[in-house]
N, C-alpha and C positions, 0 to 999 in steps of 0.2 A: 102467448107464446113464450114470447121475449121477457117477460116480467118473470116466468117464472123460470127464464136462465138463468136471470142474477140472481135468485135463490138459490138454486142447484148451487153456484161457483159462489155465494157464501157459507152452502153448506160443506160443500166438499174441496172447498180449495185452498191449495196447501199441502192436503195430502199425499200427494205425489205430483211432481212436475210433469209427468206424462198425463195423470190426470188432468192437470190443471190447461196444459196446451189443448187437451182436446173441448176440456169446456169453451175455450178461447175460441174454438174452431167454431163449439157448437151454435153462443153468439154471433160469429159471424156470421154462420149459413142462414143463420135468423133475420140477422139485421140486409142479406142480402133477399134474403124469401120476401119479409114485409117490403122491399123497395120495388120489388117485380112484382107483387100484389099491387100494390096502390097505382103504377105504373099500368096495371090491367085494366083497375079503377077509371084510368087517368083520359087513355087512347087503345084500347085493343091495338090498335092496329099501327102503331106508333112503337109498341115493341117490336125489339130488334132482337135479331139471333145472337149476337155480342152479349145481350145481357141474360139472356135464358141462361147462356154458354156459361159465365161469369157464373152465375146460381146453383148450376149445375153442377162444376165443376166442384166447389166450397161444399156442395153436397157430396158425393160421391166421396171428395173429401176425408170428410168427417163422416160417416158409412161405415167407409175403406178402413178407419183409423182404431173404429169400435172397432168390427171385426177381427184387424189382423196385428194390434200391439194393444185395448184397453181391456178388450176381454180374457183373450189369453193372460197377462201379463195379470187380472182379479181372481182369474183361474189358480193361477202358480202360487198365488200367496194363499187362497185356500186351502190350497195341499198343503202349502209350508206348513201350519199349521191346524192342520188333520182334522178339518172343519167338511168331514160328509155331508152333513145338512146345509152348508151353505152352499156345495159343489152339488149337490142333487137342486136345489133350489135356483143355481143357475143356470144348469141342465135346462129346466124347466121354460124359465126367464129368454134362452136364449133361443129357443123353438122358436118362442114368441114374436123376439126380434127377427126376426126373419121374414115375418110375413111383412114386415115394416120393410123391407131389405127388396126384395120380391117389387115392390108398390116403386120405391127409389129406382130401381134395375130402368124399369116399364118407362116414367117417365121418361128417367136418363135417352131411351133408346127412342122415344119416339120424338125426341126435339134433338135430337142427332146430329141429321144431317139436313141445309137449306131446304135441300122441299121437304124434307119431314117436320121440319120445324113450320114450313110454311103451311105445310096441307094438314097440322094440326094448332095453329094459333090459334083456332075459333074456338078451344077446346081447353085453353089452357088458364081460363077464369076457375073452370070445374075442377083443372089437373091439380090446382095449385087450393082449392077445399080440400080435394081428396089429401095431398101431400101435406096441407094443417094437422087436417084430424091425425092421418097417421106418424106424424114427427110426433104431435102429441102423449100420442098413445107411447111408442117409440121414448122420447125421453124419461114418459114417468117409471116405465120397463127398465130402462137404464139407470134412471136414481135410487130404485131400488136395489138394482146388481150391487152397485159402486159401494151401496149403505147396508147390506146381508154383508156381503165381502166383505170389505174393508172391518166390518161389523167385528168379524173371526179373528182380526189380530189384534183391535181396540185396544190398550188397557180399560181396566173395568171403572166405570164412576169413583172415585176417590182416591183411584192404588198411587197416585201421582203424590196424593195429599200426604198417603199414609208412608211412602217412600221418603218422603222432603223430611217427614216427624221423624223417621228412626235415620237419618242420617246428621 
């Protein structure tokens, strides 16, 4: 997953500062995810609420930024270029993203309080497996969303070369 994050950053980095920051958030959240998963593998009982909270906070920040900043911005860009096809695709992708959002919210709720955290600690490795699968799918959907909506306003290949040749 971390390797996929790097390739997405290479592919979309520099497109827009907002997206760049969001992809940085994705990477930071994934680093925290990997650290938490490794801690579970070493000694599950040694994993503390602070470590779970740190990961959960990064996860919630990432999900929130997508829903409240990135996705609306991408839709606005597609609207600005009157790309109705991109907007239809975006709606379908956003529906699918809602499923992994529900998964993230459930995880956050299960580990929200010290009592709940203690109660659900034995389930943490299984939760992380589920989250890993859900996040992998989510990143693929988000990358499609960025690619399709960004493509709505990117100059066609060779357009920059043609404009340089005429100037």
